[in-house]
Short mmCIF file of the C-alpha atoms (twelve columns), coordinates in Angstrom:
data_MODEL
# 
_entry.id   MODEL 
# 
loop_
_atom_site.group_PDB 
_atom_site.id 
_atom_site.type_symbol 
_atom_site.label_atom_id 
_atom_site.label_alt_id 
_atom_site.label_comp_id 
_atom_site.label_asym_id 
_atom_site.label_seq_id 
_atom_site.Cartn_x 
_atom_site.Cartn_y 
_atom_site.Cartn_z 
_atom_site.pdbx_PDB_model_num 
ATOM 1   C CA . MET A 1   0.000   0.000   0.000   1 
ATOM 2   C CA . ALA A 2   1.104   3.564   0.567   1 
ATOM 3   C CA . THR A 3   4.088   2.597   2.668   1 
ATOM 4   C CA . GLU A 4   5.487   0.372   -0.071  1 
ATOM 5   C CA . ASP A 5   6.762   3.369   -2.016  1 
ATOM 6   C CA . LYS A 6   9.007   4.335   0.880   1 
ATOM 7   C CA . THR A 7   10.936  1.069   0.792   1 
ATOM 8   C CA . LEU A 8   13.663  -0.070  -1.557  1 
ATOM 9   C CA . PRO A 9   12.293  -1.420  -4.858  1 
ATOM 10  C CA . PRO A 10  11.905  -5.231  -4.960  1 
ATOM 11  C CA . PRO A 11  14.790  -6.941  -6.784  1 
ATOM 12  C CA . ASN A 12  12.582  -9.033  -9.074  1 
ATOM 13  C CA . VAL A 13  11.527  -7.196  -12.249 1 
ATOM 14  C CA . ILE A 14  8.061   -8.776  -12.316 1 
ATOM 15  C CA . THR A 15  7.465   -7.862  -8.683  1 
ATOM 16  C CA . ARG A 16  8.571   -4.286  -9.403  1 
ATOM 17  C CA . PHE A 17  6.133   -4.060  -12.307 1 
ATOM 18  C CA . LEU A 18  3.225   -5.470  -10.301 1 
ATOM 19  C CA . THR A 19  4.064   -3.053  -7.476  1 
ATOM 20  C CA . LEU A 20  4.126   -0.141  -9.919  1 
ATOM 21  C CA . ILE A 21  0.636   -0.846  -11.235 1 
ATOM 22  C CA . ARG A 22  -0.712  -1.949  -7.826  1 
ATOM 23  C CA . PHE A 23  -1.878  -5.225  -9.361  1 
ATOM 24  C CA . SER A 24  -3.417  -6.320  -6.062  1 
ATOM 25  C CA . HIS A 25  -5.962  -3.508  -6.415  1 
ATOM 26  C CA . THR A 26  -7.474  -5.346  -9.389  1 
ATOM 27  C CA . VAL A 27  -9.685  -7.030  -6.785  1 
ATOM 28  C CA . PHE A 28  -11.666 -3.786  -6.506  1 
ATOM 29  C CA . ALA A 29  -13.288 -3.461  -9.951  1 
ATOM 30  C CA . LEU A 30  -12.947 -7.025  -11.255 1 
ATOM 31  C CA . PRO A 31  -15.632 -8.610  -9.021  1 
ATOM 32  C CA . PHE A 32  -18.192 -6.042  -10.179 1 
ATOM 33  C CA . ALA A 33  -17.420 -6.831  -13.807 1 
ATOM 34  C CA . LEU A 34  -17.684 -10.560 -13.181 1 
ATOM 35  C CA . GLY A 35  -20.883 -10.094 -11.189 1 
ATOM 36  C CA . ALA A 36  -22.459 -8.164  -14.052 1 
ATOM 37  C CA . LEU A 37  -21.301 -10.839 -16.484 1 
ATOM 38  C CA . LEU A 38  -22.867 -13.616 -14.379 1 
ATOM 39  C CA . VAL A 39  -26.182 -11.786 -14.185 1 
ATOM 40  C CA . ALA A 40  -26.222 -11.028 -17.919 1 
ATOM 41  C CA . ALA A 41  -25.397 -14.666 -18.726 1 
ATOM 42  C CA . ASN A 42  -27.822 -16.038 -16.116 1 
ATOM 43  C CA . GLY A 43  -24.882 -17.595 -14.288 1 
ATOM 44  C CA . ARG A 44  -23.380 -19.412 -17.256 1 
ATOM 45  C CA . PRO A 45  -21.090 -17.322 -19.475 1 
ATOM 46  C CA . THR A 46  -19.027 -19.258 -21.979 1 
ATOM 47  C CA . LEU A 47  -15.390 -19.864 -21.094 1 
ATOM 48  C CA . ARG A 48  -14.411 -17.787 -24.131 1 
ATOM 49  C CA . THR A 49  -16.401 -14.754 -22.970 1 
ATOM 50  C CA . LEU A 50  -15.185 -15.152 -19.393 1 
ATOM 51  C CA . PHE A 51  -11.559 -15.337 -20.514 1 
ATOM 52  C CA . LEU A 52  -11.884 -12.331 -22.832 1 
ATOM 53  C CA . VAL A 53  -13.590 -10.216 -20.155 1 
ATOM 54  C CA . LEU A 54  -10.859 -11.099 -17.655 1 
ATOM 55  C CA . ALA A 55  -8.176  -10.244 -20.211 1 
ATOM 56  C CA . CYS A 56  -9.851  -6.924  -21.027 1 
ATOM 57  C CA . MET A 57  -10.088 -6.002  -17.358 1 
ATOM 58  C CA . ILE A 58  -6.444  -6.766  -16.651 1 
ATOM 59  C CA . LEU A 59  -5.160  -5.067  -19.805 1 
ATOM 60  C CA . ALA A 60  -7.321  -1.965  -19.371 1 
ATOM 61  C CA . ARG A 61  -6.355  -1.528  -15.745 1 
ATOM 62  C CA . THR A 62  -2.678  -2.078  -16.531 1 
ATOM 63  C CA . ALA A 63  -2.801  0.543   -19.281 1 
ATOM 64  C CA . ALA A 64  -4.649  2.970   -17.000 1 
ATOM 65  C CA . MET A 65  -2.153  2.555   -14.155 1 
ATOM 66  C CA . LEU A 66  0.851   2.927   -16.458 1 
ATOM 67  C CA . PHE A 67  -0.635  6.091   -17.974 1 
ATOM 68  C CA . ASN A 68  -1.235  7.387   -14.451 1 
ATOM 69  C CA . ARG A 69  2.349   6.687   -13.421 1 
ATOM 70  C CA . LEU A 70  3.743   8.342   -16.551 1 
ATOM 71  C CA . SER A 71  1.534   11.429  -16.306 1 
ATOM 72  C CA . ASP A 72  2.504   11.834  -12.629 1 
ATOM 73  C CA . TRP A 73  6.159   10.816  -13.057 1 
ATOM 74  C CA . SER A 74  7.656   14.095  -11.844 1 
ATOM 75  C CA . LEU A 75  4.944   14.729  -9.238  1 
ATOM 76  C CA . ASP A 76  5.479   11.318  -7.665  1 
ATOM 77  C CA . GLN A 77  9.153   12.101  -7.157  1 
ATOM 78  C CA . GLN A 78  8.199   15.202  -5.140  1 
ATOM 79  C CA . ASN A 79  5.680   13.424  -2.914  1 
ATOM 80  C CA . PRO A 80  7.324   11.680  0.084   1 
ATOM 81  C CA . ARG A 81  4.684   8.921   -0.082  1 
ATOM 82  C CA . THR A 82  5.546   8.040   -3.691  1 
ATOM 83  C CA . ALA A 83  9.132   9.297   -3.967  1 
ATOM 84  C CA . ASN A 84  10.606  5.917   -4.932  1 
ATOM 85  C CA . ARG A 85  7.894   4.920   -7.390  1 
ATOM 86  C CA . HIS A 86  9.883   6.007   -10.446 1 
ATOM 87  C CA . ARG A 87  12.677  3.587   -9.474  1 
ATOM 88  C CA . LEU A 88  10.495  0.535   -10.036 1 
ATOM 89  C CA . VAL A 89  10.862  0.560   -13.835 1 
ATOM 90  C CA . LYS A 90  12.509  2.782   -16.417 1 
ATOM 91  C CA . LYS A 91  10.312  5.423   -17.980 1 
ATOM 92  C CA . SER A 92  10.958  4.078   -21.478 1 
ATOM 93  C CA . THR A 93  9.920   0.617   -20.302 1 
ATOM 94  C CA . ALA A 94  6.715   2.023   -18.843 1 
ATOM 95  C CA . TRP A 95  5.878   3.670   -22.193 1 
ATOM 96  C CA . ALA A 96  6.477   0.403   -24.045 1 
ATOM 97  C CA . LEU A 97  4.323   -1.561  -21.608 1 
ATOM 98  C CA . LEU A 98  1.603   1.066   -21.879 1 
ATOM 99  C CA . ALA A 99  1.504   0.658   -25.660 1 
ATOM 100 C CA . ILE A 100 1.413   -3.128  -25.383 1 
ATOM 101 C CA . SER A 101 -1.377  -3.200  -22.793 1 
ATOM 102 C CA . ALA A 102 -3.492  -0.579  -24.594 1 
ATOM 103 C CA . LEU A 103 -3.212  -2.318  -27.954 1 
ATOM 104 C CA . GLY A 104 -3.853  -5.655  -26.249 1 
ATOM 105 C CA . PHE A 105 -7.034  -4.265  -24.724 1 
ATOM 106 C CA . LEU A 106 -8.265  -2.953  -28.078 1 
ATOM 107 C CA . ALA A 107 -7.522  -6.272  -29.799 1 
ATOM 108 C CA . THR A 108 -9.156  -8.334  -27.061 1 
ATOM 109 C CA . SER A 109 -12.243 -6.109  -27.042 1 
ATOM 110 C CA . ALA A 110 -12.526 -6.515  -30.808 1 
ATOM 111 C CA . ALA A 111 -12.520 -10.289 -30.354 1 
ATOM 112 C CA . ILE A 112 -15.663 -10.193 -28.173 1 
ATOM 113 C CA . ASN A 113 -18.297 -8.512  -30.317 1 
ATOM 114 C CA . ARG A 114 -18.888 -5.484  -32.507 1 
ATOM 115 C CA . ALA A 115 -20.194 -3.279  -29.680 1 
ATOM 116 C CA . THR A 116 -17.162 -3.849  -27.462 1 
ATOM 117 C CA . ALA A 117 -14.854 -3.254  -30.429 1 
ATOM 118 C CA . LEU A 118 -16.458 0.122   -31.128 1 
ATOM 119 C CA . LEU A 119 -16.590 1.209   -27.482 1 
ATOM 120 C CA . ALA A 120 -13.074 0.110   -26.482 1 
ATOM 121 C CA . PRO A 121 -11.297 3.311   -27.675 1 
ATOM 122 C CA . LEU A 122 -13.801 5.420   -25.729 1 
ATOM 123 C CA . ALA A 123 -13.202 3.305   -22.630 1 
ATOM 124 C CA . LEU A 124 -9.453  3.870   -22.922 1 
ATOM 125 C CA . LEU A 125 -9.968  7.613   -23.345 1 
ATOM 126 C CA . ILE A 126 -12.072 7.761   -20.185 1 
ATOM 127 C CA . ILE A 127 -9.686  5.766   -18.002 1 
ATOM 128 C CA . PHE A 128 -6.709  7.777   -19.259 1 
ATOM 129 C CA . THR A 129 -8.480  11.102  -18.665 1 
ATOM 130 C CA . TYR A 130 -8.830  10.351  -14.959 1 
ATOM 131 C CA . SER A 131 -5.057  10.676  -14.481 1 
ATOM 132 C CA . LEU A 132 -5.212  14.307  -15.629 1 
ATOM 133 C CA . THR A 133 -8.280  15.453  -13.687 1 
ATOM 134 C CA . LYS A 134 -6.438  16.609  -10.542 1 
ATOM 135 C CA . ARG A 135 -4.975  19.361  -12.661 1 
ATOM 136 C CA . PHE A 136 -8.306  21.010  -13.466 1 
ATOM 137 C CA . THR A 137 -11.140 19.772  -11.197 1 
ATOM 138 C CA . SER A 138 -11.798 18.859  -7.588  1 
ATOM 139 C CA . ALA A 139 -14.215 16.155  -8.760  1 
ATOM 140 C CA . THR A 140 -11.344 13.823  -9.625  1 
ATOM 141 C CA . HIS A 141 -12.705 11.181  -7.215  1 
ATOM 142 C CA . PHE A 142 -15.892 10.882  -9.278  1 
ATOM 143 C CA . PHE A 143 -13.898 10.609  -12.487 1 
ATOM 144 C CA . LEU A 144 -12.086 7.644   -10.961 1 
ATOM 145 C CA . GLY A 145 -15.413 6.128   -9.975  1 
ATOM 146 C CA . PHE A 146 -16.738 6.614   -13.503 1 
ATOM 147 C CA . ALA A 147 -13.615 4.966   -14.930 1 
ATOM 148 C CA . LEU A 148 -14.120 1.886   -12.752 1 
ATOM 149 C CA . ALA A 149 -17.871 1.857   -13.417 1 
ATOM 150 C CA . ILE A 150 -17.069 1.069   -17.045 1 
ATOM 151 C CA . ALA A 151 -16.139 -2.451  -15.918 1 
ATOM 152 C CA . PRO A 152 -19.636 -3.831  -15.142 1 
ATOM 153 C CA . ALA A 153 -21.140 -2.029  -18.133 1 
ATOM 154 C CA . GLY A 154 -18.456 -3.439  -20.414 1 
ATOM 155 C CA . ALA A 155 -18.910 -6.962  -19.074 1 
ATOM 156 C CA . TRP A 156 -22.665 -6.740  -19.655 1 
ATOM 157 C CA . ILE A 157 -22.129 -5.570  -23.229 1 
ATOM 158 C CA . ALA A 158 -19.591 -8.358  -23.747 1 
ATOM 159 C CA . GLN A 159 -22.298 -10.899 -22.924 1 
ATOM 160 C CA . THR A 160 -25.369 -9.303  -24.521 1 
ATOM 161 C CA . GLY A 161 -24.043 -6.903  -27.149 1 
ATOM 162 C CA . HIS A 162 -25.993 -3.998  -25.655 1 
ATOM 163 C CA . LEU A 163 -26.442 -2.010  -22.437 1 
ATOM 164 C CA . GLU A 164 -29.434 -2.374  -20.124 1 
ATOM 165 C CA . PHE A 165 -30.673 -0.776  -16.904 1 
ATOM 166 C CA . PRO A 166 -29.173 -3.162  -14.259 1 
ATOM 167 C CA . PRO A 167 -25.493 -2.443  -15.109 1 
ATOM 168 C CA . LEU A 168 -26.269 1.287   -15.076 1 
ATOM 169 C CA . VAL A 169 -27.618 0.949   -11.537 1 
ATOM 170 C CA . LEU A 170 -24.583 -1.092  -10.531 1 
ATOM 171 C CA . GLY A 171 -22.306 1.438   -12.240 1 
ATOM 172 C CA . ALA A 172 -23.857 4.255   -10.193 1 
ATOM 173 C CA . GLY A 173 -23.093 2.262   -7.067  1 
ATOM 174 C CA . VAL A 174 -19.499 1.732   -8.183  1 
ATOM 175 C CA . ILE A 175 -19.071 5.467   -8.822  1 
ATOM 176 C CA . CYS A 176 -20.228 6.308   -5.292  1 
ATOM 177 C CA . TRP A 177 -18.192 3.484   -3.745  1 
ATOM 178 C CA . VAL A 178 -14.951 4.421   -5.498  1 
ATOM 179 C CA . ALA A 179 -15.394 8.164   -4.963  1 
ATOM 180 C CA . GLY A 180 -15.984 7.486   -1.272  1 
ATOM 181 C CA . PHE A 181 -12.911 5.376   -0.662  1 
ATOM 182 C CA . ASP A 182 -10.775 7.633   -2.856  1 
ATOM 183 C CA . LEU A 183 -11.743 10.571  -0.644  1 
ATOM 184 C CA . ILE A 184 -10.496 8.604   2.341   1 
ATOM 185 C CA . TYR A 185 -7.269  7.700   0.563   1 
ATOM 186 C CA . ALA A 186 -6.732  11.280  -0.617  1 
ATOM 187 C CA . THR A 187 -6.487  12.537  2.969   1 
ATOM 188 C CA . GLN A 188 -2.893  11.239  2.953   1 
ATOM 189 C CA . ASP A 189 -1.869  13.746  0.278   1 
ATOM 190 C CA . VAL A 190 -3.855  16.814  1.279   1 
ATOM 191 C CA . ASP A 191 -0.765  18.861  2.280   1 
ATOM 192 C CA . PHE A 192 1.190   17.858  -0.814  1 
ATOM 193 C CA . ASP A 193 -1.773  18.595  -3.095  1 
ATOM 194 C CA . ARG A 194 -2.165  22.064  -1.579  1 
ATOM 195 C CA . GLN A 195 1.529   22.826  -2.016  1 
ATOM 196 C CA . THR A 196 1.619   21.725  -5.648  1 
ATOM 197 C CA . GLY A 197 -1.735  23.175  -6.692  1 
ATOM 198 C CA . LEU A 198 -3.361  19.803  -7.361  1 
ATOM 199 C CA . ARG A 199 -7.100  19.625  -6.845  1 
ATOM 200 C CA . SER A 200 -9.255  17.262  -4.845  1 
ATOM 201 C CA . LEU A 201 -12.334 17.564  -2.690  1 
ATOM 202 C CA . VAL A 202 -10.160 16.982  0.369   1 
ATOM 203 C CA . VAL A 203 -8.225  20.153  -0.506  1 
ATOM 204 C CA . LYS A 204 -11.444 22.039  -1.206  1 
ATOM 205 C CA . LEU A 205 -13.607 20.809  1.695   1 
ATOM 206 C CA . GLY A 206 -11.055 19.798  4.301   1 
ATOM 207 C CA . ILE A 207 -10.563 16.377  5.850   1 
ATOM 208 C CA . ALA A 208 -13.558 16.334  8.212   1 
ATOM 209 C CA . GLN A 209 -16.147 17.312  5.595   1 
ATOM 210 C CA . SER A 210 -14.561 14.973  3.036   1 
ATOM 211 C CA . LEU A 211 -14.877 12.022  5.405   1 
ATOM 212 C CA . ARG A 212 -18.528 12.893  6.012   1 
ATOM 213 C CA . LEU A 213 -19.115 13.076  2.265   1 
ATOM 214 C CA . ALA A 214 -17.467 9.666   1.899   1 
ATOM 215 C CA . GLN A 215 -19.937 8.273   4.446   1 
ATOM 216 C CA . TRP A 216 -22.889 9.568   2.434   1 
ATOM 217 C CA . LEU A 217 -21.433 8.211   -0.792  1 
ATOM 218 C CA . HIS A 218 -21.062 4.772   0.734   1 
ATOM 219 C CA . PHE A 219 -24.624 4.930   2.005   1 
ATOM 220 C CA . LEU A 220 -25.684 5.593   -1.594  1 
ATOM 221 C CA . THR A 221 -23.490 2.680   -2.653  1 
ATOM 222 C CA . PHE A 222 -25.400 0.374   -0.339  1 
ATOM 223 C CA . LEU A 223 -28.733 1.603   -1.712  1 
ATOM 224 C CA . ALA A 224 -27.490 1.113   -5.277  1 
ATOM 225 C CA . LEU A 225 -26.468 -2.482  -4.539  1 
ATOM 226 C CA . ILE A 226 -29.944 -3.147  -3.164  1 
ATOM 227 C CA . ALA A 227 -31.470 -1.519  -6.255  1 
ATOM 228 C CA . PHE A 228 -29.255 -3.638  -8.499  1 
ATOM 229 C CA . GLY A 229 -30.684 -6.731  -6.831  1 
ATOM 230 C CA . PHE A 230 -34.214 -5.579  -7.720  1 
ATOM 231 C CA . THR A 231 -33.438 -4.615  -11.310 1 
ATOM 232 C CA . ALA A 232 -31.402 -7.778  -11.931 1 
ATOM 233 C CA . LYS A 233 -34.067 -9.952  -10.264 1 
ATOM 234 C CA . LEU A 234 -31.658 -11.447 -7.754  1 
ATOM 235 C CA . GLY A 235 -32.955 -13.482 -4.854  1 
ATOM 236 C CA . THR A 236 -32.769 -13.921 -1.109  1 
ATOM 237 C CA . ILE A 237 -29.160 -15.092 -1.038  1 
ATOM 238 C CA . TYR A 238 -27.969 -11.841 -2.608  1 
ATOM 239 C CA . TYR A 239 -29.873 -9.669  -0.133  1 
ATOM 240 C CA . ALA A 240 -28.718 -11.803 2.797   1 
ATOM 241 C CA . ALA A 241 -25.126 -10.836 1.954   1 
ATOM 242 C CA . MET A 242 -25.824 -7.093  1.991   1 
ATOM 243 C CA . PRO A 243 -25.430 -6.707  5.802   1 
ATOM 244 C CA . LEU A 244 -21.858 -7.953  5.364   1 
ATOM 245 C CA . VAL A 245 -21.258 -5.188  2.824   1 
ATOM 246 C CA . ALA A 246 -22.716 -2.640  5.231   1 
ATOM 247 C CA . ALA A 247 -20.482 -3.936  8.029   1 
ATOM 248 C CA . ALA A 248 -17.368 -3.653  5.833   1 
ATOM 249 C CA . LEU A 249 -18.223 -0.078  4.890   1 
ATOM 250 C CA . PHE A 250 -18.845 0.782   8.540   1 
ATOM 251 C CA . PHE A 251 -15.455 -0.704  9.484   1 
ATOM 252 C CA . GLU A 252 -13.808 1.314   6.723   1 
ATOM 253 C CA . HIS A 253 -15.086 4.612   8.073   1 
ATOM 254 C CA . ARG A 254 -14.375 3.676   11.644  1 
ATOM 255 C CA . SER A 255 -10.751 3.009   10.659  1 
ATOM 256 C CA . ALA A 256 -10.522 6.186   8.588   1 
ATOM 257 C CA . ARG A 257 -11.546 8.393   11.517  1 
ATOM 258 C CA . LYS A 258 -8.237  7.649   13.213  1 
ATOM 259 C CA . LEU A 259 -6.417  9.462   10.380  1 
ATOM 260 C CA . ASP A 260 -3.317  7.314   10.758  1 
ATOM 261 C CA . LEU A 261 -1.553  5.775   7.793   1 
ATOM 262 C CA . ALA A 262 -2.134  2.183   8.891   1 
ATOM 263 C CA . GLY A 263 -5.828  2.845   9.426   1 
ATOM 264 C CA . ILE A 264 -6.249  4.464   6.033   1 
ATOM 265 C CA . ASN A 265 -4.451  1.619   4.304   1 
ATOM 266 C CA . ARG A 266 -6.581  -0.929  6.117   1 
ATOM 267 C CA . ALA A 267 -9.733  0.955   5.199   1 
ATOM 268 C CA . PHE A 268 -8.655  1.331   1.590   1 
ATOM 269 C CA . PHE A 269 -7.584  -2.227  0.840   1 
ATOM 270 C CA . GLN A 270 -9.030  -4.748  3.270   1 
ATOM 271 C CA . SER A 271 -12.513 -3.287  3.588   1 
ATOM 272 C CA . ASN A 272 -12.990 -2.538  -0.096  1 
ATOM 273 C CA . ALA A 273 -11.605 -5.872  -1.223  1 
ATOM 274 C CA . PHE A 274 -14.097 -7.496  1.142   1 
ATOM 275 C CA . VAL A 275 -16.988 -5.438  -0.266  1 
ATOM 276 C CA . SER A 276 -16.271 -6.437  -3.855  1 
ATOM 277 C CA . ALA A 277 -15.614 -10.088 -2.950  1 
ATOM 278 C CA . ILE A 278 -18.875 -10.389 -1.006  1 
ATOM 279 C CA . PHE A 279 -20.770 -8.815  -3.896  1 
ATOM 280 C CA . LEU A 280 -19.354 -11.313 -6.393  1 
ATOM 281 C CA . ALA A 281 -19.906 -14.282 -4.090  1 
ATOM 282 C CA . ALA A 282 -23.506 -13.229 -3.444  1 
ATOM 283 C CA . VAL A 283 -24.264 -12.866 -7.147  1 
ATOM 284 C CA . ALA A 284 -22.535 -16.145 -8.029  1 
ATOM 285 C CA . VAL A 285 -24.289 -18.212 -5.370  1 
ATOM 286 C CA . ASP A 286 -27.627 -16.583 -6.187  1 
ATOM 287 C CA . ARG A 287 -27.282 -17.371 -9.884  1 
ATOM 288 C CA . TRP A 288 -25.864 -20.879 -9.473  1 
ATOM 289 C CA . LEU A 289 -28.373 -22.188 -6.895  1 
# 
């Protein structure tokens, strides 16, 4: 997590690359994409579609993270929390890997169906734009949420060839969820962002009001997950798992109130990974039983 950037880079080149792109954070958006895919396919997507959706998710996120690292290359060196990030890989290597992952995403999307082929460039544009938003808007947290909300919509389109109401409801929940936990995470950089002129709602509103806003956003997330169950015609098993989601979100905010680095990291990773995992498990069991 955040403390990793303050340590010496791992000696293994693959480990350095995975650390650079925070590969472990794939567990955030991926379960929502897979959940949407399971609902759209009534629990039984083909192995081909499942593999292509997984590949698209990994490639798109890798490209997005590499673009983020490259666009913030000089800023990261100034921030004590990320000062060693540029040492993980060479800048030229990062550019090459960005090209490979972006082209791989476009090719894989084209292999699914015509709709995903046409929408893939737009998806890349959106996820790349997020990395630049701190330079011109305080709503950067919602841009990140919108970028991750593409995942369930894209998975639905991969299965059906078109977009329907349930993934839009789920996408709204993802936007609120991501914006909420990104507000919590952004409290670590509030002083640095003020000094460098970068924008965020934490800079604009202050830490206390930002944490309250995050609570409201996660309340809306919970409502959106309930609404997704209705629109997707999910059953009792799905709703029975929702108190676990609520408990994880409550734990996240309880940890964030301490405003210590360990608490923020715990809130950011453990709680949110649990939320997405419970969502996927609930959808899977509901659809398979």
